[in-house]
N, C-alpha and C positions, 0 to 999 in steps of 0.2 A: 063470395068464395075466397078463402084465405090461402096463402102460399107460405111455405116455411123458409126461414132464414136462421142460420146458426151464427151467433156472435161469440167469439172467444176473446176475452179480455184479460189482461194481467199486467203487472208492472214490468219494467225492462228486465231482461234476463230470467224470466219466469218459465220459459219453455213453451210459451203460447204458440209461437210460429210452428214449432215441431209438432205440437198437438193438432193444430189446424191442418197441417199437411197430412197427417195420418187419418184424421177424420174425413178429409176431402178424398183421400185415396179409397177409403172404404165406401164412400158414397158415389164414387166415380164423378166427382164434381170439380170445382175450382176454388182456389183461395183468393179472396179479395182483400187488399191492403186497407187498413184503417189506422195507419201510423203517419203522423204529419211530417216526419223526416224521411221516411222510406219512399215518399213520392218524388224525391230528388235524385237526379243522376249524379254521377261522379263521386259519390260518397258511400258506396255499397258496404265498405268495411266498417267505417265509423258509425253508420246508421244500422248496422247488423241486418242488411237486406238479405233475403233468401239467396242461397248460392245457386250456381249454374246447375249443380246436381239436384238440388231440391226442386228447381223449376222444371227440370227434365222429368222428375218423378210425378209431379202434379202441376197443372197449369196455374200460374200465379198472375193475377191481373192488378192493375193500378199501382204498380211499382215503377220507380224511376221514370216518372212522367215528364218532369220539368227540369230545365237547367237550373243550377243553383242561384242564378241571378234573378229568377222569378220569385214572386211572392205568392205562394199557394194559399188557399183559404178554404174554410170549411164548406162554404156554399158551392164552390166549384167542385170540390171533391165529392160532395153529396150528390150532385147531379150525375157525375161520372159513375159513382157507386150504384145509384138507383138504376141507371141504364144497364150496367153489367148484371145486376141482380135480375132484371127483367129478361135479359138474354138467356140467363141460366134457367129461369123458370120456363121460358119458351121451349127449352130442351128437356123439360121435366127433371131438372136437377135442383138440388138444394144448395144454395150458395153458403160458403163458409167465410165469414168476415172475421178478420183477426187484427188486433192492434191494442195499443195502450193509450191512445189519445182520447181522453174523456170527452172533449168537446165534439169530436167526430162521432163517437159512439152515441152520445146523447142526441145529437142531431138526427142520426139515422133512426133511432127508436122513437123519440118524442117530437121531432120536427124542428123547424127553425122559424125565427121571426121573419115576417114577409118583407124584409128590407130589399128594395130593388138594387140591382147591380149598378154601382157608380161608374159612369163612363171614364175611360182612360184620360181624357182631356181634363176632367174635373180633378181627378187624382193628381195629375201632373201639376195643375195650377196650384193646388193646396200645398203640394210638396215644395214647389218653387218658393212660395210665400214663406213657408216654414224655414227653408234654407236661407232666405234673404233676411227675414226679421228675427229668426230664432225660435226655438221650440217654446220658451216661456211666453213669447208674444202670442203664439197660436193658442196656448193654453188659456191665456188671459181673454182672448177672443171667444174661446169656448165657454168661459165663465159667464160672459155677457149673454150668450145665445142659448146655453144649456147648462145652467148652474148646477143642476142635480147631477148630471153626468161628469162635469168638470170636478166636482167634489169627490167623486169616486176614483178619478184617474190621477195618477202621479204626474206632476208637471214634466217629469223626465221620461214618461212612457210615450215615446215617439209614435209607435205603431198605433196605439189606441187613441191617442189624441188626434192624430191626423185622420184616422178612420171616422171619428165622431164629427170632425169638421167637414169632411167630404160628404157625409150623409146629409148634414144640414144644408150645405151648399147645393146639393143636387135635388133634394126632395122638399126643402123648405120646412122640414119637420124634425124636431129634436130626436136624438137617439133614445133618450129616456122615454119619449112618447111611443116610439116604435116598439120598445120592449113591453109596452102595455097591450100590444096587439096580440090576438090569439095565435098560437103556434100553428104552423102549417106542416102537416105530415106528408112527406113525399111518397111514402109507401103505406097508405092506410090499410091495404089488404094484406100486409105482412103479418105472419105469426112468428114472432121472434122467440127462439130458444137461446137464452143468454147463459153463457158459461163464464165463470171468473175463477182465476187462479190467484190465491192470496196467501203466499208463503209468509213466514216471519220476515221482518226487515233484516235480521241478521243473516238469514239464508240468502236473501236478495243481494245484500251488500257483499257477501263473500263471492257470489257469482259475478257481480259487476266488476269487482277488483280483478278477478281471474281473467275475465273476458277483455278488459281494457289492456292488461299486460299482453295478452295474446295479440290483440289488434295492433299494438305498437311494436312489439319486439319480434313478432312472427308473421303477421298477416299483411303488413304493408300499409297501415293506416297513415303513417307519416308522409308517404308519397301523395296520398289524397290531400292531406293538409297543405303540403308544399305547392301542389297544383292550385288549390283555392287561394292561397296567399299570393301566388304569382299573378293571379288574375286581378288582384286589387279590389275584390268585391266588398261592398259596404258591410260593416260589422252588424248592422241592424237587419240584414236579410235573414229570414227564417233558417235557411240552411247553414248560415254562419253562426247560428246559436245552437246547433245540434250538440248533443252531449259530447264533450271532449274537444270540439272544434275551437272554441275561444282559447282554451288553455294551451292546446297543442300548437295553435297558431302563434301564440306568444313565444313558445319555444322556437318555432321555425324562424321567427323574426329576431331571435337572439335576445329576447326580453327576460327570459328565465331559464334555468337549467331543466333538462328533460324530466328528471326525477321530481322536481317541484311541480312542473306542469302536470305530470301524470297524477300525483297525489291530489292536486287541486281538482283535476277532472274526476277522480274517484269520489271526492267529497261532494262535488256538485251532482254527480250521478246518484249518489246515495240520497241526497236531499230531494232530487226529482222523483226517485223511486218511492220515497216516503209520501210525497204529495199524491202520486198515483195510488199508493196503498190506501191512503185515507179516503180518496174518492171512491175506490172500489169497495171498501168496507162499508161506507156510510151512504153513498149516493146511488150506486148501481144495484138495482134489484136483479137477482139472477135466479134461474131455474136450477142450475147446477153449480156447486161451489167446491173447489179443490183447495185443500189447505197446504199443499206442498208443491214444489217445483215439478213440472212434467219432465220426466227423463225416460219416457218410453213405457210407462205403466199401461198395460192393456186394459185395466179396469176403468181408466179414465175414458178411453174411447168407447168401451162397451156402455158405460153409464150415459154418455151423450147420445149414442145411437138408440138406446132404450128409451130415453126421454122423448126423442122426436118421433118415435114409432108409436 
């Protein structure tokens, strides 16, 4: 027996969250977050997390789960998402999953490599070694123990290099070998209806510029950044890499003028949106495709509901 799940995907500022909200309203269901930055607390403005009013209109789950000092990951998110989907199925409801993080969407639909979770003590041990000997030394160690993976990773990619080393230390098996294992689907009984919004890049860039200006000059994003900077959080934490955070943090620290920081944030946001756009166009197979930003079009909602019925 199969159970339905709706996935609504799109680049940043494409209107996907508003569409998900309206679809969930019509279905009397809930919206589940599939955005790697909206899982963090304390950055609701900069991460464009649904507002209090939006959450009052429809239940939103898997938002603001973690402190910004935590490193969230796709495996943890997937387990939480699967549990929420099953809860909604038990209530005879169709879950509406929304986001733009391709890795998360792909994991939900196609499954994940069955790599076991690395214990905290192993992660801490590898991190301490890296901090003592330096990242180049850890990358050199990885070259000795998994040359294939080391060749694919930049020696400066702290997150992925340490991850690959942690897995070898814990499992005794190379990450490149783990990737040859069959994928494990966490929801084999799911019938996914995939919806993607793919406006032109110019439309997305225009929306991103407008939204970033609003975030900074009207909605209070700089206060969020000031609070993050005051905490002295490591720059390599996922939350500290959220769109706009590195650039606006540089402004808060007095390293560049606000206008320059904002323009740089807009440039990097456009580049990120382009990567999302490419993935959506060429990698994500969808049942429904919309070529323009969602701004309340009832025909978008009607087409989705017709498709699942």
